[in-house]
Steps between C-alpha positions, in 0.01 A plus 500: 500500500628179661523344153640808342837483320803566713569843338149622577536400867838683523345805336220507754756487790675789339168688474437455864852623583456806276177584669667465837777742392306760299167507683600407851858612523642170607870422487574150384876504547566289193235238564280333236731584206651156413377145510635289790761227456330157511614409850397827674190527703370680816444289802434586867502270799335596834521310826396541861451285813165321541405726795640831379446739202861618522722425200763236547735719289666836570280636221139397435613260229784331301520580135617250240539542118499121461167329551637160585725642776207694638271194503780292667533760773113513539484119539797503752330747721161307488688178593661682790154588640469864403197668341631577159374656174656500153418781258593473120449836342513687171747774605679687766535867582877516491718654224472372144238219555467320164179392330451144631315210338265517804416863418414410141284210610292714743155645416517859374346645823763328708776628266368854554501453876853345507674751274352807673547357851868418449536851342376642820769313689783628279351848509494493880855374518639759259311784650591386851153500632620294802158353542434236766484167311125436546415850378698456187337167428148620577527821293670297230180291480303813433743615236491158320135424528351838431778589253383203298145628510619845386702347214211292383282813491762687308532221245119472471535125569177387662618138542810605678307757714264223622802275579674780694182593689451132596864473605460787741175359634678170555788666685251679736349170593845349538627788712198486736560127549869548574445790740238314694716178509806705621293654782359161609841334509679785664245508782545126548883540531466786735272290723753220478239256358591140491648345177169313462298819517727673243480191281118510517501871402709423194272216404203730507693764304562242227126419494423872472746534218329219309165681533652835392662323202155401370375855528800677352527617129754301291827659591849449628368564859249218453781250413702602803212389727578142376814504716521404859404789728766511775707757691747547216220556244327760727833667595590539127174657397429713802764749381292546184162502670538676832492855366305422171173639633666834588694516173177424299315768695769756407468396131120533518540852630697614197378244239838501325796279552764771428338730767461206739871429471582858592273466807666174599827687513374817662296323768753225591664698775177615671358152466811342664578307183869582475781270588608538861848644543763257656656795691 
């Protein structure tokens, strides 16, 4: 569908959203209704020290709706000696996210993931789930990835189904890599390893990423492995990967995204996946 007319692409985005609303019960809070203004885009910048996984910012990231400003900030942080990572995305999970040109340019499987994942964020916000951030992101991966698979089955679209299955398989490989990398780096930091030792670990991680890239199905995840693997990259993705095995296991137990979503909410407290009170 990448070469499909614009109206067909917009119609497909609306089809995904309708599936999310009617089949999964997601609340989109006004998102994916209108096209974005030309200058609007979704950009995140992450940064950390060379010998720490902690974010340089009060929140895990800085958000920019202007790509040039985000890239300038990213380059500034790199020049200052920080591990940094720039992420240019198709959408955000806030109120009334428009349909961006990046969304329309994405493969259909990726569109399914993004629309449903962001719908999970707005649903969680409106329903006051108060999830810990990594739980919301990891469960949102299940909602987006397996929601796409369920939509493809409902549409009887075998090509889309294969793309969505490959996308989830690629994410499993990506998540395993990030989780292992995080463990390796955190252990090095805790042992107060030398900067040379930490640098050597990152060098090996980049080699591992290149090997994984060759094995991975064509996907957005594959393209991310072309980027430098550093603390900021791992910090950014660990929130999405750390609980993915558990969230995926819950989905496999119920084999239905809507029921899995209910479990994510019901089990969050007992699993320790709620935001900690500041009191």
